[in-house]
N, C-alpha and C positions, 0 to 999 in steps of 0.2 A: 486660538494661539497656534502659531506654527513653529515647527522645529527644522531648521535648515542646516543641522550639523552633519547630515550625511550628504556627501557629493555624489549624485546620482548620474553625473555626466556620462559615464561609461555605458550606462543604459539606452542613452539616446544616439549611439552610434548606428548608423546604418550597416547591415550585414547581408550576406547572400546565403540562402539555403537552396542548393541545386539552382534551378531556374528562377526562384523567388528572389526578389530584391526587397529586402524589408527596410523600412525607415528607421527603425529601432530594433532593439533586441528583445522587446517583451512579447511574449506570445500569450493570448488567452487560452489557456488549457481547455480541453474538452470537458463538457459536464452532461448530465442527463436530466435537463430541466423539464421534460415532459410537457412541452407546450405545443406539440403538433395536434392535428385531427385524429380521431380513432384509426383512421385508414393510413396514417403515416404521412399525410400530406402537410407540409410547413403551413403556417398561420401567418396572417398580417402581423401579429404581435412578435413574430420571430424575425420579421423583417425590421421592425423597429429596434429590437433588442441589438441585433448584430450590428445594424448600420450606427447606432449610437456609440458603439466601442470601436469604430474604425481608426482610431488613433493610435491603437497599438500596432507593433509591427506586424503581427499575424494573428488572425482569427481561426480558432478551430471549432467546427461546429459541436453540438451535442452528438454523443454516439448515435449513429445513424445505421439502421438495419439494411444490410445487402440483400436480405432474403425475407421472405414471410416467416420461415422457421427460425430465423435469427433474431425476431423481435423479443425484447426482454419484458416490455412493458406496453399497455394500452397508453396512447399519447406520446410514445416514442416516434420520432421522425423516421421516415424510411426513403430508400432510393431504390426499391425493388421492382418498381413500375415505371413506365414512361409517364404514366399520369402524374407522377411526382415532380417531374423536371420543370414544368412552368412554374410553379410556386416556388422552387429552389431558385430559379432565374430571377424572381423579384428580389430574394434575399442577396444574391451575388450582385445583381446591378446596383442596390442600394448601397453596399459595402462599397462597391468600386466608385460609385458616384461620390462618395465621401472620403476616397482617397486611401481606401484600405485593402488588404489581401486576405483571402479566405479560403481555406481548405475544408473538406467534407470528411469527417471521420467516420470510417466504416466499422462497426462494432457488431459482430455476430455474437449473441447471447451465449451460444453453445448450451451448456448444461444449467445455466442460470435463467431458466424460463420454465413454461408449463405448457401442455398442449392446449390447456383452456385459454391461453394467450394468444397461440400462433395457429392453432387448428391442424397442426403438423406434429409429428413424433420429434421428440427432443434430440438434438444433434450433439455428438461429442466423439472423440476417439475411441473411448471404451465405455462399456456398460457399468459404470461406477457410480453409486449414489454419493450424495454429499448434503449436508444440512444447509438450510436457506429458504427463503420464501420470496414471493412475489404477491401481486394483487390481481384479482380479476376485474372485468369491466365495471362491477359493482363495488370495487373496493373491498372486497372480502380477501383476507388472507389466505393464501394457497401455498403449501410446501411444495419445493422443487421435486419433480418426480425423476426416477432413474432413467438415464438416457438409453437410447440405443447405440450400440458400437457402429459406428459409420463402415459401410463396406468400401473397398476400393473404388468400385463405381460410384457409389455415393459422394466420395470424396471429390472426385472428378468434377460432379454437379456442383458442389459446393465451391470449388475453386472458379468454376465459370460463372457462377452467380457473383462473386467477388469482382470478375472482370467486366461483366455486364453493368454492376454497379459503378464501377470507375468511368466506363464509357459516359453511363447517364450524367455523373457527375460533371465530366469535362462539358458535356452538352449543356449543363445547366449553368456553366460559366464559372465553375471553381476553378481557383489557381492551382489546385493540386488535391490529392487525396492523401489521407492519413490512415493506415491499418491500425486497428486496435489489437495489439498482441500482449495485453496486460490484464491486470485485475480479475482474474479468473474467468475471463470469455474464451471463446472458442479456440483462438490461435494460440492463447495461453496455456489452455489444458493439453495441448499436444507436448508443451515443453515440460510439464509436470511428470515426476516418477509416479505419483499416486493417481494422477487423473488420465495418464496414458500407460496402459498396461499391454499394449499391443505387442505383438512378436513378428510383424511384418516389416515391410520397408518404411513404415511410418512409426515405429516404436521399439523399444527393447534396448537401445543405447542412447547416450547423448546426442550423437550425431543423426540417428534416426529419427529422435523425438523433435529435432529441429527441421526435419526434412519437409514436413508438410507447410508450416508457415513459411519456408524459403521457396517452396513451389508455388504458393500463392503470391508472394512477393515478386518472383520472376515472371509469372503470368500477367499481372497487373502492370508491371514495368513494361513488358512488351505492348501493352495495349495504349497506355497514356505516356511512356517516358519515364525512366526512372528518376530523372531530374525533376519530376513533379509528384513523386510518390515518397511517402514517409511512413514511420512506424512508431507506435508507442509501446515501451517495454518496461516491465517491472521486475528486473532480475533480482533473485534473492529474496523476494518478498512473498511470503505465504498469505495468501487473500482469496476469498470466496472460493474455498475449497481446494485450490492448488497449493499443495505443499512444497516449499522450497528452502526447508531448513538445512539440507545437506548442501553445504557450501562448496564442496568439491564437484558435485554434480551440476550445481547452477553454473560454476566457472566454466566447466567443460562444455555445457549445454550452450550457454550464451557465447562462449567462444566462438562456436560454430555458427551460430546464429549471426552474430556480429560481423564475422568474417565475411559471410555471405552478403550482409548489408553493404560493407565495404567495396566487395567485388561488383556488385551491381551497381554501385554509385548511386544509392537513394539520397533525396534531398536533404533529409535531417532525420535525427533520433530524437524523439520525446521521451526522456528517461525518468521513471519514478523510482526513487532509491533513498531510504532514510539517511544514508551515509554517503553523500557525494563524493566525499574524499577516500571512502573505502575501497578495499580491494575489488570488489564486484563492479562498483561504478567506474573504477579507474581501467578495469579490463576493457569496458565500452570506450572510454575516453582514448586508450592507447591503441586500439584496434581500429576504430572508425576514424577516419581523418576529417570527416564533413562536420556539418553544424549539428550541435547537441543542445537541446532545450532540456532543464532540469527542474525537478520538484522533489524536496525533501519531506513533505508533509503526508505522505500517502497512509501513514499508520497513526496519525495524528489527528486531534480535533482543531489544533491551532492553524492559522493561514499564514501564506508567505508575506513577509513584511519587505518594505523597500529596502531595509538593512540586508535582509536575506538575499535579496535579489542582487545587489551589488557585491556582496560577499562572494557568492557562488561564481560570479563572472570575474571578479577581481583576481580570484584565487585559480583561475583557470579550469575549475571543475566542469563548466559548461559554457557554451557561449551566450546563452540568455536564458530567463527565468519562464518557466511555464506556470501562469498564475490563474487560479480558478475563482474561489470565493471572494476575493478582493475585487476582482474584476466584475463579478456578477452583480457586487453591491454598489460599485462606482463606475458609472459609465465613462466618467472623466479620469480614471485612474492615472493616465499618464500625466495630466495636469497636476493632480494631487501629489504623486511622487516627485515631480520635478519642482514643486514649491514647498513640499513638507506640510500641506494642508491636511487637516483631520480627514479621516475616511469615514464614510458610512459603515456601519456594522451589519454583516450579513444576517439575515433572519432564516435559521434552518427550517422553522415552521412553515415557510412558504416556497422552500425549494422545489417541490415535486407536486404542487396544488393544481397546476393548471391556471389559466387566467392570468391577468395583467398584475395582480397584487404579488409584490416580491419579484417582479420580473422586469417590468418597464417603468416602475413607479419610484425607484430610487432617485433622490434628488442630485442634480449636479451642482457645482459651486455657484 
């Protein structure tokens, strides 16, 4: 049985995001599906997964590590070696052959990893411990370890690793790159008062806390063009150890960050914020004049519905929805949302298990 009471026409309008010309407003948001090989090389099942979802306006890959030290998990994809490029090229070619666009999200884990995963010291702005855990290669639970405070020289190296990863992404045929500046990962930890307690040029005030992410954006934009670079942010959201309960600090910090995004002319912002009509989200909307994709379910177990998607666009909060779990469970989500057809239900038990089950075996209509 179908329900066609919601008019979704607004979602199917073509839009532009920098150099990217999208056939509709729907973005598949980045996820961490852990379907790569242990060395970070994409697998044939990833080719299948992304090519089957090429009907959306824009696909964003799983969070992909730009460096060995930035890996959050075994089976997380990487782009820190030239050896990763040919396998990623198979993904991008398949998506393009099916008429889609795809960008590579670069996610440095920062303090959300362990040296047992990376073989490297844990990298972060400050030597601050936080609660959380990951899994080793055998699936054993391991608590996060306290990171080392990165030196100025070390930060230069990390920035260059982002640049090299972006270069590889373009060589692999991606349409652009999205930096992960949200969810408690490396770039986000620079923005938080509790995670960044530096007193040098990279910390101590909202402006200085925003400075390192801005420097990474600028360096990557110089490499691939600002109109093919984007960023994902979660302003005002306390998550994975980064505390953002101080609204005044969040407004000032993200005011600095988003003003820089506007001045650089990035392709789009992917915005995670529980209240897309609220003060913090509207700061982003009013400061940045480019395309914004939005998701409001960051702190909830529910998923974005087509009604949610229509509402956020019709009310002008964002330009398009960033949709995760409904997309992973429905390769043909665009068709289902157009027609009001019933959707497959995502199965959380198979989100991070590796293999085909719960990845490329969800049925189409």
